[in-house]
ROVEXGU-392722 format. One record per atom (N, C-alpha, C): residue in one letter; atom name; x, y, z. Coordinates in Angstrom, 1 decimal. Layout:
N
{site "A" "CA" {X Y Z}}
...
//
This chain:
120
{site "X" "N" {22.2 -42.8 -4.4}}
{site "X" "CA" {23.1 -43.1 -3.3}}
{site "X" "C" {22.9 -44.6 -2.8}}
{site "X" "N" {24.1 -45.1 -2.4}}
{site "X" "CA" {24.1 -46.5 -2.0}}
{site "X" "C" {24.1 -46.5 -0.4}}
{site "X" "N" {23.2 -47.2 0.1}}
{site "X" "CA" {23.0 -47.3 1.6}}
{site "X" "C" {23.1 -48.7 2.1}}
{site "X" "N" {23.7 -48.9 3.2}}
{site "X" "CA" {23.7 -50.2 3.8}}
{site "X" "C" {22.9 -50.2 5.1}}
{site "X" "N" {22.3 -51.4 5.4}}
{site "X" "CA" {21.6 -51.4 6.7}}
{site "X" "C" {22.6 -51.8 7.7}}
{site "X" "N" {23.2 -50.9 8.4}}
{site "X" "CA" {24.3 -51.2 9.4}}
{site "X" "C" {23.6 -50.8 10.8}}
{site "X" "N" {24.2 -51.5 11.8}}
{site "X" "CA" {23.7 -51.2 13.1}}
{site "X" "C" {24.1 -49.8 13.5}}
{site "X" "N" {23.2 -49.0 14.2}}
{site "X" "CA" {23.4 -47.7 14.6}}
{site "X" "C" {24.7 -47.5 15.5}}
{site "X" "N" {25.1 -48.6 16.3}}
{site "X" "CA" {26.3 -48.5 17.1}}
{site "X" "C" {27.5 -48.6 16.1}}
{site "X" "N" {27.5 -49.2 15.0}}
{site "X" "CA" {28.6 -49.3 14.2}}
{site "X" "C" {28.7 -47.9 13.4}}
{site "X" "N" {27.6 -47.4 13.0}}
{site "X" "CA" {27.6 -46.1 12.3}}
{site "X" "C" {28.2 -45.1 13.2}}
{site "X" "N" {27.7 -45.0 14.5}}
{site "X" "CA" {28.2 -44.0 15.4}}
{site "X" "C" {29.8 -44.2 15.7}}
{site "X" "N" {30.2 -45.4 15.8}}
{site "X" "CA" {31.7 -45.6 16.0}}
{site "X" "C" {32.4 -45.1 14.8}}
{site "X" "N" {31.9 -45.4 13.6}}
{site "X" "CA" {32.7 -44.8 12.4}}
{site "X" "C" {32.6 -43.3 12.4}}
{site "X" "N" {31.5 -42.8 12.7}}
{site "X" "CA" {31.5 -41.3 12.7}}
{site "X" "C" {32.2 -40.6 13.7}}
{site "X" "N" {32.5 -41.3 14.9}}
{site "X" "CA" {33.4 -40.7 15.9}}
{site "X" "C" {34.8 -40.6 15.5}}
{site "X" "N" {35.2 -41.3 14.3}}
{site "X" "CA" {36.5 -41.1 13.8}}
{site "X" "C" {36.7 -40.0 12.9}}
{site "X" "N" {35.6 -39.3 12.6}}
{site "X" "CA" {35.7 -38.1 11.7}}
{site "X" "C" {36.1 -36.9 12.4}}
{site "X" "N" {36.9 -35.9 11.7}}
{site "X" "CA" {37.2 -34.7 12.2}}
{site "X" "C" {36.0 -33.8 11.8}}
{site "X" "N" {35.6 -33.0 12.8}}
{site "X" "CA" {34.5 -32.1 12.7}}
{site "X" "C" {34.8 -30.6 13.0}}
{site "X" "N" {34.1 -29.7 12.3}}
{site "X" "CA" {34.3 -28.3 12.6}}
{site "X" "C" {34.1 -28.1 14.1}}
{site "X" "N" {35.1 -27.3 14.7}}
{site "X" "CA" {35.0 -27.2 16.3}}
{site "X" "C" {35.9 -28.1 17.0}}
{site "X" "N" {36.4 -29.2 16.3}}
{site "X" "CA" {37.3 -30.1 17.0}}
{site "X" "C" {38.7 -29.4 17.2}}
{site "X" "N" {39.4 -30.0 18.0}}
{site "X" "CA" {40.9 -29.5 18.3}}
{site "X" "C" {41.8 -30.6 17.8}}
{site "X" "N" {42.8 -30.3 17.0}}
{site "X" "CA" {43.8 -31.1 16.5}}
{site "X" "C" {45.2 -30.7 16.8}}
{site "X" "N" {46.2 -31.6 16.7}}
{site "X" "CA" {47.6 -31.2 16.5}}
{site "X" "C" {48.1 -31.8 15.2}}
{site "X" "N" {49.0 -31.2 14.6}}
{site "X" "CA" {49.6 -31.6 13.3}}
{site "X" "C" {50.9 -32.1 13.5}}
{site "X" "N" {51.1 -33.3 13.0}}
{site "X" "CA" {52.4 -34.0 13.1}}
{site "X" "C" {52.9 -34.1 11.7}}
{site "X" "N" {54.2 -33.7 11.6}}
{site "X" "CA" {54.9 -33.8 10.3}}
{site "X" "C" {56.4 -34.1 10.5}}
{site "X" "N" {57.0 -34.5 9.4}}
{site "X" "CA" {58.5 -34.8 9.5}}
{site "X" "C" {59.3 -33.6 9.0}}
{site "X" "N" {60.4 -33.3 9.5}}
{site "X" "CA" {61.2 -32.1 9.3}}
{site "X" "C" {62.1 -32.5 8.1}}
{site "X" "N" {62.1 -31.6 7.2}}
{site "X" "CA" {63.1 -31.9 6.0}}
{site "X" "C" {64.6 -31.6 6.6}}
{site "X" "N" {64.7 -30.8 7.5}}
{site "X" "CA" {66.0 -30.5 8.1}}
{site "X" "C" {66.5 -31.8 8.8}}
{site "X" "N" {65.6 -32.4 9.6}}
{site "X" "CA" {66.0 -33.6 10.3}}
{site "X" "C" {66.4 -34.8 9.2}}
{site "X" "N" {65.5 -34.8 8.2}}
{site "X" "CA" {65.8 -35.8 7.1}}
{site "X" "C" {67.1 -35.7 6.5}}
{site "X" "N" {67.4 -34.5 6.2}}
{site "X" "CA" {68.8 -34.3 5.4}}
{site "X" "C" {70.0 -34.4 6.4}}
{site "X" "N" {69.8 -33.8 7.6}}
{site "X" "CA" {70.9 -33.8 8.5}}
{site "X" "C" {71.2 -35.3 9.1}}
{site "X" "N" {70.1 -35.9 9.6}}
{site "X" "CA" {70.2 -37.1 10.4}}
{site "X" "C" {70.4 -38.4 9.6}}
{site "X" "N" {69.6 -38.5 8.5}}
{site "X" "CA" {69.7 -39.7 7.8}}
{site "X" "C" {70.0 -39.6 6.3}}
{site "X" "N" {70.6 -38.5 5.9}}
{site "X" "CA" {71.0 -38.3 4.6}}
{site "X" "C" {69.7 -38.0 3.6}}
{site "X" "N" {69.9 -37.9 2.4}}
{site "X" "CA" {68.7 -37.6 1.6}}
{site "X" "C" {67.9 -38.8 1.3}}
{site "X" "N" {68.3 -40.1 1.7}}
{site "X" "CA" {67.5 -41.2 1.4}}
{site "X" "C" {66.2 -41.3 2.2}}
{site "X" "N" {66.1 -40.6 3.3}}
{site "X" "CA" {64.9 -40.7 4.2}}
{site "X" "C" {65.0 -40.9 5.6}}
{site "X" "N" {63.9 -41.1 6.3}}
{site "X" "CA" {63.9 -41.2 7.7}}
{site "X" "C" {64.1 -42.7 8.1}}
{site "X" "N" {64.6 -42.9 9.3}}
{site "X" "CA" {64.5 -44.2 10.0}}
{site "X" "C" {63.4 -44.1 10.9}}
{site "X" "N" {62.3 -44.8 10.6}}
{site "X" "CA" {61.1 -44.7 11.5}}
{site "X" "C" {61.3 -45.2 12.8}}
{site "X" "N" {60.5 -44.7 13.7}}
{site "X" "CA" {60.7 -45.2 15.2}}
{site "X" "C" {61.6 -44.3 16.0}}
{site "X" "N" {62.2 -43.3 15.4}}
{site "X" "CA" {63.1 -42.4 16.1}}
{site "X" "C" {62.3 -41.3 16.5}}
{site "X" "N" {62.5 -40.7 17.6}}
{site "X" "CA" {61.8 -39.5 18.1}}
{site "X" "C" {62.2 -38.2 17.2}}
{site "X" "N" {63.3 -38.3 16.5}}
{site "X" "CA" {63.8 -37.2 15.6}}
{site "X" "C" {63.2 -37.3 14.3}}
{site "X" "N" {62.3 -38.2 14.0}}
{site "X" "CA" {61.7 -38.3 12.8}}
{site "X" "C" {60.8 -37.0 12.4}}
{site "X" "N" {60.4 -36.4 13.3}}
{site "X" "CA" {59.5 -35.3 13.2}}
{site "X" "C" {58.9 -34.9 14.5}}
{site "X" "N" {57.8 -34.1 14.4}}
{site "X" "CA" {57.1 -33.7 15.6}}
{site "X" "C" {55.9 -32.9 15.3}}
{site "X" "N" {55.4 -32.4 16.3}}
{site "X" "CA" {54.1 -31.6 16.2}}
{site "X" "C" {54.5 -30.1 15.7}}
{site "X" "N" {53.8 -29.6 14.7}}
{site "X" "CA" {53.9 -28.2 14.3}}
{site "X" "C" {53.7 -27.3 15.5}}
{site "X" "N" {54.5 -26.3 15.5}}
{site "X" "CA" {54.4 -25.3 16.8}}
{site "X" "C" {54.8 -24.0 16.5}}
{site "X" "N" {55.1 -23.2 17.5}}
{site "X" "CA" {55.6 -21.9 17.4}}
{site "X" "C" {56.9 -21.9 18.1}}
{site "X" "N" {57.9 -21.4 17.4}}
{site "X" "CA" {59.2 -21.1 18.0}}
{site "X" "C" {59.4 -19.6 18.3}}
{site "X" "N" {59.7 -19.3 19.6}}
{site "X" "CA" {59.8 -17.9 19.9}}
{site "X" "C" {61.3 -17.7 20.2}}
{site "X" "N" {61.8 -16.7 19.4}}
{site "X" "CA" {63.3 -16.4 19.5}}
{site "X" "C" {63.5 -15.4 20.6}}
{site "X" "N" {64.7 -15.3 21.1}}
{site "X" "CA" {65.0 -14.5 22.2}}
{site "X" "C" {64.5 -13.1 22.2}}
{site "X" "N" {64.5 -12.6 20.9}}
{site "X" "CA" {64.2 -11.2 20.6}}
{site "X" "C" {62.6 -10.9 20.7}}
{site "X" "N" {61.8 -12.1 20.9}}
{site "X" "CA" {60.4 -12.0 21.0}}
{site "X" "C" {59.7 -12.3 19.6}}
{site "X" "N" {60.3 -12.5 18.5}}
{site "X" "CA" {59.7 -12.7 17.3}}
{site "X" "C" {59.4 -14.3 17.3}}
{site "X" "N" {58.3 -14.6 16.5}}
{site "X" "CA" {58.0 -16.0 16.5}}
{site "X" "C" {57.9 -16.5 15.1}}
{site "X" "N" {58.0 -17.8 15.0}}
{site "X" "CA" {58.0 -18.5 13.7}}
{site "X" "C" {57.3 -19.8 13.9}}
{site "X" "N" {56.7 -20.2 12.7}}
{site "X" "CA" {56.2 -21.6 12.6}}
{site "X" "C" {57.4 -22.5 12.6}}
{site "X" "N" {57.4 -23.6 13.3}}
{site "X" "CA" {58.5 -24.5 13.4}}
{site "X" "C" {58.0 -26.0 13.5}}
{site "X" "N" {58.9 -26.9 13.1}}
{site "X" "CA" {58.7 -28.3 13.3}}
{site "X" "C" {60.0 -28.9 14.0}}
{site "X" "N" {59.9 -29.6 15.1}}
{site "X" "CA" {61.1 -30.2 15.7}}
{site "X" "C" {61.7 -31.2 14.8}}
{site "X" "N" {62.9 -31.6 15.0}}
{site "X" "CA" {63.9 -30.8 15.8}}
{site "X" "C" {64.3 -29.6 15.2}}
{site "X" "N" {64.6 -28.5 16.1}}
{site "X" "CA" {64.9 -27.2 15.6}}
{site "X" "C" {66.4 -27.1 15.3}}
{site "X" "N" {67.2 -27.9 15.8}}
{site "X" "CA" {68.6 -27.7 15.5}}
{site "X" "C" {69.3 -27.2 16.8}}
{site "X" "N" {70.6 -27.4 16.8}}
{site "X" "CA" {71.4 -27.1 17.9}}
{site "X" "C" {71.6 -25.6 18.2}}
{site "X" "N" {71.5 -24.8 17.2}}
{site "X" "CA" {71.8 -23.3 17.3}}
{site "X" "C" {70.5 -22.5 17.3}}
{site "X" "N" {69.6 -23.0 18.0}}
{site "X" "CA" {68.3 -22.3 18.1}}
{site "X" "C" {67.8 -21.9 19.5}}
{site "X" "N" {68.5 -20.7 20.0}}
{site "X" "CA" {68.1 -20.3 21.3}}
{site "X" "C" {66.7 -19.9 21.4}}
{site "X" "N" {65.9 -20.0 22.3}}
{site "X" "CA" {64.5 -19.6 22.4}}
{site "X" "C" {63.7 -20.8 22.9}}
{site "X" "N" {62.3 -20.6 22.8}}
{site "X" "CA" {61.4 -21.7 23.2}}
{site "X" "C" {60.6 -22.1 22.1}}
{site "X" "N" {60.2 -23.4 22.2}}
{site "X" "CA" {59.3 -24.0 21.2}}
{site "X" "C" {58.0 -24.6 21.9}}
{site "X" "N" {56.9 -24.3 21.4}}
{site "X" "CA" {55.6 -24.8 22.0}}
{site "X" "C" {54.9 -25.5 20.9}}
{site "X" "N" {54.5 -26.8 21.1}}
{site "X" "CA" {53.5 -27.4 20.2}}
{site "X" "C" {52.2 -26.6 20.1}}
{site "X" "N" {51.6 -26.5 19.0}}
{site "X" "CA" {50.4 -25.8 18.7}}
{site "X" "C" {49.2 -26.8 18.8}}
{site "X" "N" {48.1 -26.4 19.3}}
{site "X" "CA" {46.9 -27.1 19.2}}
{site "X" "C" {45.8 -26.2 18.4}}
{site "X" "N" {45.2 -26.8 17.5}}
{site "X" "CA" {44.5 -25.9 16.5}}
{site "X" "C" {43.0 -26.3 16.6}}
{site "X" "N" {42.1 -25.3 16.6}}
{site "X" "CA" {40.7 -25.6 16.4}}
{site "X" "C" {40.3 -25.5 15.0}}
{site "X" "N" {39.6 -26.4 14.5}}
{site "X" "CA" {39.1 -26.4 13.2}}
{site "X" "C" {37.9 -25.4 13.1}}
{site "X" "N" {38.0 -24.4 12.3}}
{site "X" "CA" {36.9 -23.5 12.2}}
{site "X" "C" {36.5 -23.3 10.8}}
{site "X" "N" {35.2 -22.9 10.6}}
{site "X" "CA" {34.6 -22.7 9.2}}
{site "X" "C" {35.1 -21.2 8.7}}
{site "X" "N" {35.6 -21.0 7.5}}
{site "X" "CA" {36.1 -19.7 7.0}}
{site "X" "C" {35.0 -18.6 7.2}}
{site "X" "N" {33.8 -18.9 6.9}}
{site "X" "CA" {32.8 -18.0 6.8}}
{site "X" "C" {32.2 -17.6 8.1}}
{site "X" "N" {32.7 -18.3 9.3}}
{site "X" "CA" {32.3 -18.1 10.6}}
{site "X" "C" {30.8 -18.4 10.8}}
{site "X" "N" {30.4 -19.5 10.2}}
{site "X" "CA" {29.0 -20.0 10.3}}
{site "X" "C" {29.0 -21.0 11.5}}
{site "X" "N" {28.5 -20.5 12.7}}
{site "X" "CA" {28.4 -21.3 13.8}}
{site "X" "C" {27.5 -22.5 13.7}}
{site "X" "N" {26.6 -22.4 12.7}}
{site "X" "CA" {25.7 -23.6 12.6}}
{site "X" "C" {26.4 -24.8 12.0}}
{site "X" "N" {27.6 -24.7 11.5}}
{site "X" "CA" {28.4 -25.8 10.9}}
{site "X" "C" {29.3 -26.6 12.0}}
{site "X" "N" {29.3 -25.9 13.3}}
{site "X" "CA" {30.0 -26.5 14.2}}
{site "X" "C" {29.6 -28.0 14.5}}
{site "X" "N" {30.3 -29.0 14.5}}
{site "X" "CA" {29.9 -30.3 14.7}}
{site "X" "C" {29.7 -31.1 13.4}}
{site "X" "N" {29.7 -30.4 12.3}}
{site "X" "CA" {29.6 -31.1 11.0}}
{site "X" "C" {31.0 -31.7 10.6}}
{site "X" "N" {30.9 -32.8 9.9}}
{site "X" "CA" {32.1 -33.5 9.4}}
{site "X" "C" {32.9 -32.5 8.3}}
{site "X" "N" {34.1 -32.5 8.5}}
{site "X" "CA" {35.0 -31.9 7.5}}
{site "X" "C" {35.3 -32.9 6.5}}
{site "X" "N" {35.0 -32.5 5.2}}
{site "X" "CA" {35.1 -33.4 4.1}}
{site "X" "C" {36.3 -33.0 3.3}}
{site "X" "N" {37.0 -34.0 2.6}}
{site "X" "CA" {38.1 -33.9 1.8}}
{site "X" "C" {37.8 -32.6 0.7}}
{site "X" "N" {38.7 -31.8 0.6}}
{site "X" "CA" {38.5 -30.5 -0.2}}
{site "X" "C" {37.9 -29.4 0.5}}
{site "X" "N" {37.3 -29.6 1.7}}
{site "X" "CA" {36.7 -28.4 2.4}}
{site "X" "C" {37.7 -27.4 2.8}}
{site "X" "N" {37.4 -26.1 2.7}}
{site "X" "CA" {38.3 -25.2 3.2}}
{site "X" "C" {38.1 -25.0 4.8}}
{site "X" "N" {39.1 -25.0 5.4}}
{site "X" "CA" {39.1 -24.9 6.9}}
{site "X" "C" {40.1 -23.7 7.3}}
{site "X" "N" {39.7 -23.3 8.4}}
{site "X" "CA" {40.7 -22.3 9.1}}
{site "X" "C" {41.1 -23.0 10.5}}
{site "X" "N" {42.4 -23.0 10.7}}
{site "X" "CA" {43.0 -23.5 12.0}}
{site "X" "C" {43.3 -22.3 12.8}}
{site "X" "N" {42.9 -22.2 14.0}}
{site "X" "CA" {43.2 -21.2 14.9}}
{site "X" "C" {43.9 -21.8 16.2}}
{site "X" "N" {45.2 -21.4 16.5}}
{site "X" "CA" {45.8 -21.9 17.6}}
{site "X" "C" {45.5 -21.1 18.9}}
{site "X" "N" {46.0 -21.5 19.9}}
{site "X" "CA" {45.7 -20.9 21.3}}
{site "X" "C" {46.1 -19.5 21.4}}
{site "X" "N" {47.1 -19.1 20.6}}
{site "X" "CA" {47.5 -17.6 20.6}}
{site "X" "C" {46.6 -16.8 19.7}}
{site "X" "N" {45.6 -17.4 19.0}}
{site "X" "CA" {44.7 -16.7 18.1}}
{site "X" "C" {45.2 -16.5 16.7}}
{site "X" "N" {46.4 -17.2 16.4}}
{site "X" "CA" {47.0 -17.1 15.1}}
{site "X" "C" {46.2 -17.9 14.1}}
{site "X" "N" {46.0 -17.4 13.0}}
{site "X" "CA" {45.1 -18.1 12.1}}
{site "X" "C" {45.9 -18.7 10.9}}
{site "X" "N" {45.6 -20.1 10.7}}
{site "X" "CA" {46.2 -20.8 9.6}}
{site "X" "C" {45.1 -21.3 8.7}}
{site "X" "N" {45.2 -21.4 7.4}}
{site "X" "CA" {44.2 -21.9 6.5}}
{site "X" "C" {44.8 -22.6 5.3}}
{site "X" "N" {43.9 -23.4 4.7}}
{site "X" "CA" {44.4 -24.2 3.5}}
{site "X" "C" {43.8 -23.5 2.2}}
{site "X" "N" {43.4 -22.4 2.2}}
{site "X" "CA" {42.7 -21.7 1.1}}
{site "X" "C" {43.8 -21.1 0.2}}
//
């Protein structure tokens, strides 16, 4: 292993940028619908609020829910709520809470409604 002699304050500052098991996150993405409707197939115009949004839950008037990304479109009656997810360990190992999530790690994302999302 390669180690540098770095000041502890610098190491802690860098570590504070990592995502850890137990953290809460929001997921931002760009909507393919907005891309094709608003700007054609060539892509987005950055800086516009219609470029995308936070992943959330769209509740239709009949009570059914769907995962959605804004903008939803003009013909979407119902409500949309952005989701906040807690990063959890798939095996439910409480001892890993606070550990850094590394590239390739399997995680479970649980939203405020208790709905489970994962990358497995």
